[in-house]
N, C-alpha and C positions, 0 to 999 in steps of 0.2 A: 133834419139838421144834425150834423155830426157834433158829438159832445166835445167841446174844446179842451176838456181835461183828459179825456181818454187818449191813450197812445194810439198812433195809427196802426192799423192791422198790417202785418207783414204777410205777404204771400209766400208760402213754402213751395218750392219747386223740387220735384224729385230729381235725383242725380241722373246724369247720362252715363251709361256704361260703354266703354270702348274695350273690346276683347280682341286680342291677337292670338290667332291659332298658329300651330307650328307649320301649317301649309301656306302661311302668308295671308290667309283670309282675315279680314278685320270686320267685326260686327259692331255696329253702333246702335244704341237704342235706350229706351227707358222701360221700366217695368210695365207701365200702363200702355205704352204705344207699340211695344215690340221692337224687334231689331231689323236693321237693314244691313246687307253685306256691302262692304266698301273695299276699295283698293287704296293704295297710298295716294294715287292721283285723285280719287273721289272722296277721300277722308274729310277734307275741310267742308265740302258741300254737305256731306252726310251729317256731320256733327252740328253744322249750322241749322239744318232742318230739324234734327232731334232736340236741339236746345232752344228752339224758337229764336235763333240768332242772338242769344244772350251769352256773351263770353264770360260772364261772371258765374254761370251755372257750375255746380260741382261736377267734375268728371272723374269717374272711378275707372281706373285702367287695370285690366287683368289680362294675364297671358297664360297660355298653355305652358306647363312646366318644361316642355321640350324646346320652347322658344329661347334662342340665345339672348343673353342679357343685353348685348349691343342692339339687337332688334327692338327690344322694349324701350331702351333709352332713345333710340331713333324715333319711335312712335311718340314718346313723351315730348321730344323736341318739335316734332311736326305739330302736335297739339298746341304747344307754346307759340310757335310761329303763326298758327291760325288764330291766336289771341286768347286761347283758353289757358289761364294760369292757375285756376283753382283745381289742381289735379292731385289725385291720391292713388298710389298703387294698392291694390287689394289682392288678397289671396282667397282661395276657396279650400275648404277641407276636402282632402282626397279620401274617398271611401273605398276600401279594398273589397 
């Protein structure tokens, strides 16, 4: 019997990463399940698969530094159109 006073436990879902490379390849994945390659036409299906179909999942978008800004913004819009509104741009430290 659940304790009526205890707050309900929230499930924590790991974020989904969407990476755009300068050659146009898009990788979609999570740390635990790995990545799958996608194209702009298969992006929506790939993110649905990796997010378990949950459009509230956090999506972390990263892009190769050679990718034009307009291409990153187009990717962000495509994710928004697919229903994923919890998006954040992330960067990675470059090691020389």
